[in-house]
N, C-alpha and C positions, 0 to 999 in steps of 0.2 A: 712029828711036827715038821721035821726036815723034808719028809716025803710030800707033805701038803704044799710046802713052798715050791718044791721042784715041779709039782704038777701045775701049780698056778703059773709059774714062769713059762712052762711049755705052752700053755693056752695063749698067753699074751704074744709070744713069738709067732705062733701059728696065725693069729689074727692079723698081726702086722704084715706078715708075708702075703696073706690072702688079700688084703686091701691095698697092696702095692706101695705102702707108705715107705718101706725101706728101699725098694727097687727103683722107684721113680723119683721120689722127692730128693734123695741124696745123690742121684745120678748126675755125673758131670756133663754127659752128652744127652741132649733132649731126644725123646722118641721121635719127634717130628719138628722140623723147622719150616715155617710157613711164611711166605712173603705176600703182602697185599700191594698191588700196583694201582696207584691213584692217578687221576688225570690232572688234578690241581691241588692246591694247598688245603690242608684239613681245616683251616680256619675260615672256610667259605660259608659256614653255617648253612650248608645245603646238602647236596647228595653225598659228597665226600666226607663231610662232617658226620653225617648219619652212619656211613659205612665204617668210619673210624670208631665211632661209639660201639658199633656192633663187634668190631675186632677186639676192643678192650673188654667188653662184657663176655664175649665168647671165651676168650683166654682165661678170664677170671673163673668162669664156671668150670671149664675143663681142668683147671689146676687145683680146684677146691674139692672138698668132699661132696658127694661120695665117689667122684671120678678119679681125682688126683693124678691126672696124666702129667707127664713131663714134656711140655712143648715150649717152643719159642716162636713168637710171631714178631714181625717187623713190617714196616711199610716203606715204599719208595714212591716218589712223585715223577711221573713221566709225562710232561706236558705235550711232547710231540709223540703222538700215538704211533706214527709210522716207524719210529726208531725205538719203540719201547722194548723190543727184544734185546737190543744192545744194552739197555739199562739193567736188564734182568741177568745177563750173563755172569757178572761178578758174583751174584748170589748163588747161582748154580754151582760155580766153582767152590763156594763156601759151604756147600752141603745142604742147601735148601731143596726140598723135594715137592712142595705143594705151593702153587701160585694162584692167587685169586685176583682177577682183573675186574675193576669196578665199572666198566662201561663197554657198550657195544663198539666204541671206536678202536678197541684193542683187538679186533678180529684178526687183522693182518699179523700182529705180533704173535698171537696164539697159533695161527696157521703156519708160521715159520718155526716156532719152538716145539710144538707137539710132536711132529714127525721126527725132528732132530733129536729129541730126548724122550724116547718111549717109556723110560722108567720113571719119569716125573709125571705129575698130575696137574691139570690146569682147569680152573673154573672161570667162566666168563659170563657176561650178561648179554643175552640176545645175539643171534647170528653167529654162534660159536661153531667153527668147523667140526665135522664129525670124525673123531679119532677114538681109539680105545682108551686114551688117557685124557679125554676132555669131558667136561660136564657144563651144563648151562642153566642159569637161573631164568626161568620164564616169568618175567615180571607181569603181574596182573595189574599194571598201572591203569589200564583202561577202567578198572573199577573206580579208582579215585577220580579220574577225569570225567567219568559219567556223573559223579556227585558234584564235581566242579561245575558242570553244565547246569545241574539242578540249582546250585547256589546262585550262579550268575543270572540264570533265567528268572529267578525270583527277586534278585537284588537290583537289577538294572532299572534305570529310570528312562533311558533313551531307547530301550529295546535293541541296543547294539552292543554285542559282546564279542570277545575274541579269545583265541587260543594261540599261544606261541609255542611252537614245537621245533623239532630238529629232524629235517628230512635228509636222506642221503646216507645215513649210517646203518639203519636197520628198519624193520617193518613196523615197530611199535608205534611210531607217530600216526600211522594210518588208523590203527585201532583206537588210539587216544583221541584223535580228531573226530572220528565217527561217534565214539562214546560221548564226547563233550557235546556234540550236536544233538544226540539223542536225548541226553538228560536235559539240555536247555529247552528243546522244543516240547518235551513232555511237561516241563514246569511252566512254560510260557510259549504258546503256539505262535505268537506274533514276533518272537525274537529273531534277529538277524545275526548269523554267526559268520565271523571272519577268521581265517586261519593264515598264519605266516610262519615261515621257518627261518631260524637263525643259522642253520647249518653248523652250529657249534653249541656244545653245552656250557662252555666256559668263557666265551668271548664277550666281555663286558660291553665293548663298544657296539657290537652288533645287537645285543639285547636291548640297550638303551635306544638305539635307532629304531628298532621295530616297535617299541612302546610309543615313541614319538609319532610314528606313522599311524598307530592305532588311535592316538589322541586326536590327530588331524581329522579322523573320520567320525569323531563324536562317540567313540566307544567308552563306556564307563565301567565295565567289569571285565576282568582278564584272568584267564587261567594260564599258568606258565609251567613249561617243562624244561627246566634249566638246572644245572648243578649248582649254580650260584644264586645269590639273592639280589643281584644287581637290577634285574628287570622289575622285581617287586618294589625296590627302593625308587626306581625311576617312575613307576606307575604312581607311587604316593605323591611325588613332586608334581605330577600332572593331574592330581585329584581323581585318579582311576582306582576303583576298588579291585582287589586281586585276591587270588587264592594261592597260598604258598605251597611249596612242594619239598619233600624230603626232610626238612626241619622246620621249626617254627620261625617263619619269615618275619614275624613282627619284632623279633629281636633287633632287626635292622630297619625294617620298612614301616613299623608303627601300626596304628589301628586301621589303616586303610586295607590291611590284609584281613579279610573276613575270617578266614581260618586256614590252617595248613594241614596237608596230609603228611604225616611223619612216617618215614621209613624206619621200621624196627628190624635191624639186621641180625641181632644177636642170636635168635633162635635158628635162622637160616644158616648162618656161619657155623654156629655150634653143631648143628646136625650134620653138616657136610664134613667138617673136620673130624667129628666122631666116627663117621663112616670110614674115613681113611685110617684112623687109629685102630678101629676094630676089624680092619681088613674086609669091609663090606662094600668096597668100591664096585660100582656098576658102570660099564663102559657107556659113554655118551648118555648119561641120565639127564632128565629134565626135572629141575627143582622149582616148583611153583611157589609163588608167594601171593599175598593179598590179604583181604580182611579175614578170610577163613583161617589162615595160618597166623593171624595176629601180626602179620608183617606190615600192615598199614593201620594207622590210627589217627584220630583227630587231635589237633592242638585245641586249646581253649578258644572260645569264639570271641569275635570282635564286638564292640558296642557301636559301630558306625551305623548299622541299620537301626530303625526305630524298633521299639519293643515288640509290637504285634508282628512286624516283618521278621524280626529276629526269632521269635518263638515259632512262627510258621515255617521258616526256613530250616531251623534246627530240627524241628519235628519231622519234616519231610525227608531231609537228608539222612537222619539217623534211622528212619524207617527203611529206606533203601539199603543203608549200610548193614542193617540186621539181616536183610534178605541175602545179601552177598556173603555174610559171615556164616550162614547156616550150613552150606555145603559147597565144596569146590565145583560140583557139577551144576550148581545154580548159575544162571547167567541173566544179565539184564538186556541182552540183545535179542529181543523178540519182536514179532509183529512188523511194524512199518520199516524198521531199520533194515531188516533182512532183505526186503523187497526193494527198498530205496537204493541200496548200493548195488543192486543188480545180481545178487546172489540167488541162485536157483533154489526155491523153497516150494514144498508141496502146498502148504497152507499158510495163510497170513499170520496165524497164531504160532507157527513153528519158531523155535528159538535156535540160536546158533551156538555151537559148542566152542570151546577154547581153540581147538585146532582149526575149526572153520574160520574163526576170526583171524587166526594167524595167516590164513591163505589170502585174506583180502589185501589188495595192493592199490586201492584207489579210494579217494575221498567221496563222500556222498555229494551229489550234484548241487544240493541246496546250499552248500558252503561257499562263501566268497573267498577265493584264494588270492593272497598277495604274493609278490615275488619272493623267491628264496634269497635272503640277505646274506652276503658274505662280507668279510672285512674289506675286500677290495671294492665291492660295489657300494659300500656305504661311506668309504673314506673320502674326504674332501682334501685335495692337495692345495695347501695355502701357499701362495707366493705372490709377489708384487707384479701383476701382469698389466697389460695395456689398458685394461678397464679400470685400474685402480687410480685414485686421485693422486697419490704420490708419484706413480709412474707417468701420469699425464703431465704433471708439473715438470718432472725431469726431462721428458721428451720435448716439451715446449721450450725449455731453457736450452737444451742441446740444439734444437732446430734453429732457434734464434741466433745462437753463436755460429752455427754452420753457415747460415745466410750472411752473417756479418763477415766471416772469413772469406767467403766467396766474393762478397762485395769488395773486400780489401784486395783480393787478387785481381779483380776487374779494374779497380782503381790503379793498381800498380802497372797493369798492362797499358792502360790509357795514358798515364803520365810517366811512362818508363824513360822518357828523354829528360825529365827534370833531374837536376844534379843530385837530389837526395836519393833518387832511385838509381841514377847512373853510377853513383859511387858505391852502390850496394850490389851484391851478387844476386841476380834474379833467381838462380838455382838455389842459393842458400835460403832465400825467403820462401820460395815455392816448397822446398822440402819441409821447412818448419810448419807452414800453414797446412800442407797435406797431412803431416803427422797430427796436427791439432784436429783436423776433420776426422781422421781415423779414431782418435781417442774419443771424440764425441759420439761417433757411430757405435763404438764399443759400449759407451754408457747407455745408449738406446737399446742395445741388445740385451741388457740386464732385465728388460721387461718380458723377454721371451720365456715361454714355459721351459723349465730345466729339462734338458735332454742331452744325449751324447753330442749332438751337433751344436746346440745353443751354448752348452757349457764350454765347448772348445772355441766358440766364437770370441768369447770375452778375452782370453789371454792372447789369442793370435792377432786379432785386429788391434786391440789395445797395445799389445807388446810391440808390434811392428811400427805402429804410429808413434809410440813413445820413443823408439830407437831412432826414427827419422828426426825427431826433435833434438834428441840428445846428441846425435852424431853431427848435426848441423851446428849446434852450439859449440861443440868441441872444435870443429873446423874454424869457427869464428875466433874462439879464444886462442887457439894455436896460432892463428895469423897474427894476432896482437903480440903474442910472445915472441914470434920470430922477428917481427919488425922492431919492437922497442926494447928487447932484452939482449940484443947483440952489441958487443963492444965496438965493432967496426961499423961506422955509420954509412960506409959505402956499399955494404952488402945489399944485394938485390934479391928480393923475395917475391916471387910471383904466386899468388893464390888464384888458381883458376878452377874450372869445373872438374878437371881431373883430380886435383887435390881434395876437393870437397867430396867427390864420389869415392875416392880411395878410402878416406876415413869412414864414410857412411857404409860402404860395402864391408869393411872389416868389422865394424861394430854390429852391423846387421847380421853378419854371418854368425857371430857369437850368439845373438838373440835367437836366430832361427835354429841353431843347434840345440839350445836349451828347450825350445818349444817342441822340436821333433822328438827329443828323448823323453820329454814330459808326456807327449801324446802316445808314444810307443810303450813306455814302461808303466806309467800310472796316470792315465788320462782322467780329466775331470768328468764326472758323471753325475746324474741326478741322484740325490740321496734324500732321506726323510729323517726327521726327528720331531719329538714332541716337546714343545716349549710352553711356558705359562702364557695364559691369555687366550689360547685357542679353544674352540669347542671340543667336546669329547671325541668327535669323529673327524677332527681336523689335524693334519700333520703339516709341518713346515717342509716345503719342497725347495731344495737348493742344490747348488753345484759343489762337488767336493771330490778331491782325490783321496785315495786310501791312506796315503802318508803325506805329511806336511813338507817333506824334503824337497820335492819339485818346486813347490810354491816358494819356499825359502831361498832356493838357488836362483829362481827367476827374479825375486825382489832384490836379492843381494847384488846380482849382476847389474840390474838397472840402477841401483843406488850407487854402486862403485863407478859406473859410467859417468855419473854426474860430478864426481869429486874432482876430476881434472879441470872442469870449468871453474869451480870454486877456487882451486889452488892457483890457476893462471890468473884469474881475476884479482886475487890478492897480490900476486907478484907484480902485476902491471898497474896496481892501483894508483901509483904516483906518476904515471905517464902523463905527458902534456894533456891537459884537460881538453884541449881542442880536438884531440884525436882519440880520447879515451872513453869508450863506452863499456869498458870492462865492468864498471859498477852495475850497469843494467843487466849484463849477462850473469854476473855473479849473484846479483839479487834474485834473478829468475831461478837460478839453480838452487839457491838457499831456500827460497820459498817452496820449491818443489819438494825438497828433502823434508822441510818442516811439515808441510801439509800431509805428505805421505806418511811420515812417522806418527803424526797425531791421529790421522784417520785409521791406520792399522791398529794403533794402541786402543783407541776408543771402541773400535769395532769389536775387538776381543773382549772388552769389558761388558759391552751391551749385546753380547752374542745371543741373548734370549729374546731380543726384540727384533721382529722381522722388518719393521720399518727402518730401524737404525741400520740393520744389515744391508739394506738396499740404498738408503739415502746417503749415508756417510761416504762410501766409495764413489758413487756417481757424482754427487755434488762436490766432493773433493777434487775429482778430475776436472770437473767444469771450472772450479775455482782456479786451478793451475793454468788452464787454457786462457782464462780471462786475464790473469796476472801477466802471463807472457805476452799476450796480445797488447796489453796496455803499456808494457815496458819496451817492446821491440818494434811494434808496427804502428800503433796509433800516433806517436809523435811525427812520424814521416808523413802520414796522411794529412794531419793537421797543418804541417809546415807547407805542404804543397799549396794549400789555400790561404796561407798567411795567418793561420789561427794559432800557430805554435811559435812563440816568440823567444824561447830560451834555448832549447836543445833539439837536436834531431839525431837519430841513430843511423850511422853509416857502416855498412859491412866492410868497407875498405880497411879499417883498422879499428873498427868500431869507433869511428871518430864522432865525438859529441861536439859539433861545431857551433860556436856562438854566433848567431846571425845578427846580433846587435853590436858586434865589435866594430873596429875601425875599418875604413874603406880599403886600406892597404891589406889588412888581414883577409878581407873578403876576396880581394883580387888574387892574393896568394893562394888561397884555398881553391878559387875557381880555376887557376892555372894548374894546380895539382890535380884536380879532378878531371879537367878537360883532356889530360894526357892519358887517362885511364880508359880501359875498355870495360864492357859489361862483365866479362868473366875473369879479368885479372889486371893487375897494374904493378908498376915498379915501385918498391919502397924507397929507391934512391931519390926520386922526385919528392917524395914525402919528407925525406931527411933534409933536403935543401930547404924545403918550406919551414921545417922545424928550426933550422939554423937561422933563417931570415927572421923568424918570429923572435928567437932568442936575442938576436942582435938588436932588434928594435926595443926589446925589453930592457937591455943593458943601457942603450943610449938614452 
């Protein structure tokens, strides 16, 4: 009895060892670690999604009975194909030895990795470089696109159909385009075929743009060679029937997808990995797929077509599919196609083999070719330019105020001998009005297309103009302070051109230093961003520095430069009203700070609105100019013509003189002003006038 149990135990152990259950299932280290490199996210429900399902199914089969291999598979996404080799390197260091790339765009990465790591193995799709450790899947996608042509040729109502492909990566698009044309013309001799390239399998913007271009031409049926379902979804919104690819596109695009060619990767991946595990690797082997290998199949059919059309279409397409599935040597490229593309054939009935098809590098001449669309060629850069209504309004406002300021300068020169101008420093007024004009010109420059030059124009012209205004105001408030805040009434203070220029040059030097460092270290350049409300192919084009620090320093300096005006205006607020224009200067400075703060704050809040980004700063600067002009210059102009009956602003002490006062006060003021010059005057004369006024007040 004991001997029988021992014999039975020996048999069981032998079976376990033979089937590798003990060796492989319990092993801590897998026999093989395999990495799949994808071009985009696996949730695209397209090419990558199908590839990922193949990875999962192949791993399940290989690790289950009767094989029971111990393997580990993983995937990584490398959206930038040119640097995919860098993405793979950490996995090489982790012991991965087999790498499967899911697209022809990874040719460059394989070309770098294969010779550098001869002990590793690499599988690619189309145009894979020939090394001893590389293999290539030769996709027979042309079989599917031939059937796409049959479908669209039968479904079209306008006799205008199209194929969206991807040129520039490998030769497959030529095969697919020719096959699509052949199937379409075989089903419908009157059909017109259009082909366009998106130059990318995964660019949603380019795919949608190409579909829109097809719609403009009246195309009503479309075949699509994309890794993603975006083009099918866009075609549905334009009422264009389409054929899906790689996965069932109706999951996203609905019933306007007539049918989908589903890529079944599990057998292809399973067979390839099994070769590696069984040490049956062949250097630079070609692994074909297609209907014969069950690597292509149909999704269920749509009900968009009427029933008779649906039955005829399905019957015709399945007939050709069965022919393709009979043998890998069977081909549909016979007769007219071979001669049409200019390939040398002995007889009209001769057919082209697979390798002959791979050698074709041009499209049949009967196909209408649209341009190759790239992200750069289809992108519309959205900005508020000179043709925009908002820009036109701002430019008109700025032009009106520039003319008004030029008119004020002309008026000042004509009536410069009037006491209201004689008492003012012409240099002071010219500086402020020049600064105003520069600020308005800066506002106009906001309508220029963002570039290195136009982006630099805004802070340079606006900043210099702004500092001319601020420095002149500071010279004015400083003059009031020197005259009216000294304890000794006999002090003589002369404010002339040299004093004004001294303050202006000092403050302008600080402004220029900031602008120079800004331009040298982090200049404003054109940048793009996607914001709500724009079309899918539109991006907001604007000016921006890499860091916010230069702008913050620039704004801080210009804000701090205004504070002395406010402080001095507050200190001198109780000065004799007759000579006190500090309230106008202080109010101007306060308004500037308030509007600037509000504009900056609101602009940050509404940063997603391009019109607010343009209108708030430009109209804010225009408002500041209008307020300053109204407070500092308009009263002078009106007084000259007897239209201002209460106050006038004089630069001499910023004297706000009441012209409705007594005759003696008028005479005293006239004597005070007559002794002054254009560029300077003595405060001792003013002090005697003040004492005379105070004596009259006491009496």
